[in-house]
Residue, then its C-alpha position, 0 to 999 in steps of 0.5 A: m454134148f460134145a461135137a465137131y460142127a460147122a459154125r460158118i462157111d468158108r469156101d477158100q479156108p474151110l477149116n476156119g468154120l470148124v468148131l469143136g464144142d458143145r451142141p444140144a443133144p438130139e430131141a426125140r421125134p416119132g419114127w426116129v432113133t437116137v444112137n450113141v455114137r461109138a465111131a464115125s469116119l471122115n469123108h471129103h463130103d465133110l470138107w465140102s460142107l465146110r465150103g458150103v457145098g450142099l450145106d446152106q448158111d441157114k442150116l448152120p450150125m451143123i454137126l458134121g459127119c455122115d458115117a457112124a456105128g454105135t448102140d441104140q437105146d436098147g444097147n443093140e450094136v448098129v450102123l447108120h445108112s446116111v441117106i435120109g428120105q430115100s424111102g420116105h420113112g421118117v420124113g414123108p414121101d415128098e422130101p428129096r433125098s439128102i445125106l446127113t449134114e445137108r438137112y439133118q445134124g450129123t454123126f461127129a457127136e456123142q449122139v445122133t438121131v435118124p429115122a428108124w429105117n436108117v438103122l442097120r444091125k452091125p455084124a459082130e465080126l466088124s469093130f465099131e471103127e471098121a463099121a463106121c467106114m462103110p456107109t459112105a466111102w465103102l458103100t460108094a465103092y461097092r455101088m460103083l463096082f458091082t452096080n454101076a460098072g457091072v464088072r465080073p470076076g476076071d474083069s480088069v479095073l483101073v482105080q484112080g487116086a489110090g489113098g482116098g477112102v473110096a479108092t482104097a475100098a475099090i482096090v480091096l473089094g475088087r481084089a476080093a471079088g476076083l477082079r484084076v485091079f490097077a491103081t494110080s497115085r502120085d505118091e510112091a509109098k501109096r503105090k506100094r501100099a496099093v499093091e500090098l492091098g491087092a492091086l496087080e500094079a500101081f502107076e503114076p497118073g497118066a502112065r500107060l497101062p499093060h492093057r485097056v481095062d473094062a472099067v475105071i473107078e474115078t473120084v479124082g476128076a479133072a486131073t485124071w479124067s483124060h487118062s481114065v477115058k484113054s484107059l478104057r477098052p471099046g465099050g468100057t465103063l467109066v464110073i465117077s463119084g467125085a471130083t476132088s481135083g476139080d470138075r472141069p477137065a481140060h480135055a473131055e475126050l468126047t470124040r473118044i467117048f462116042f467113037l469107042e461107045l464108052k459109057v460114063v456113069g455117075s454114082t452117088m452113095g448107095s442104097k440101104d440094101e447095098l449097104e446090108d450086102l456090103l456089111s454081109f460081104c465083109a463079115a463073111t469074107g474077112v475083108r476089112p476097111v483100110i484105116d489110116e488113123v483113129l482119133p478121139l473126137d476132141r482131136a477131129r481138127e487133126g483129122f480134117e487137116k490130114l484129109e484136106a492135105g491128102d496125107l492119108f491112106g484109107k479112112i480117118v475114124l473119130t471115136t467118142 
């Protein structure tokens, strides 16, 4: 079957390890389900995998891709939960959790096999392309906002780095939930788009906000960390799920964190229950993911190049 996969690790030039070509179809195994992939979306996790982060050399070649929507063997329309081993189903209780492509072949292929527990019904209201955006970026944003930040309607939130998949999801979900959302971006066009999506205002990184916020959604890391901490009200919460600009900020702002009793919460992906809630929320409210571009799988390299350059607003989706 045709697939986009990591053939080698290159920490400096990750796309050197990306190959488009044939790979063996998944083999049947007890308790697992093979899904015919209709759509899969790109994440920064895929670029990190090509750099060898979370993917060991001895696991190569590895089909990339965490997210997918498609049909099962009976023709049912489904969405995949990307975290394997969270429940023990399909792999046993002693295996640590992992995301697809860390231990098991991913979704950038015509077929993928996952534990039956990881297969959810796709709401009819969502297209395959829309549903494929949910399991990583949108689920991450959902958990950051509603589980780890604990915000409520009327609260204020700063979303750093408008344009990325998690950030755009946080803006849309935050607006739909009645939050007052501010956003930042280096790019004027992306700031305008953020406001169109529902942000009250969008600023250049580091700009002073109209007031301090209840929570910050942080995925950028080093470049925005100091601004994130300074933007919080006393007792506010900074939730971080990524560090695309690096994980070693020049100013950690430790004094401000302890003196103002700020909370810093790490967040990774989300649970199957949260994914079910997210899918239901989108189906019921009409909220839909922001899709930058849909490409056929044989043009996956174009999508990776766009993701690496940061030249996107929302998600890139690959279709088979």
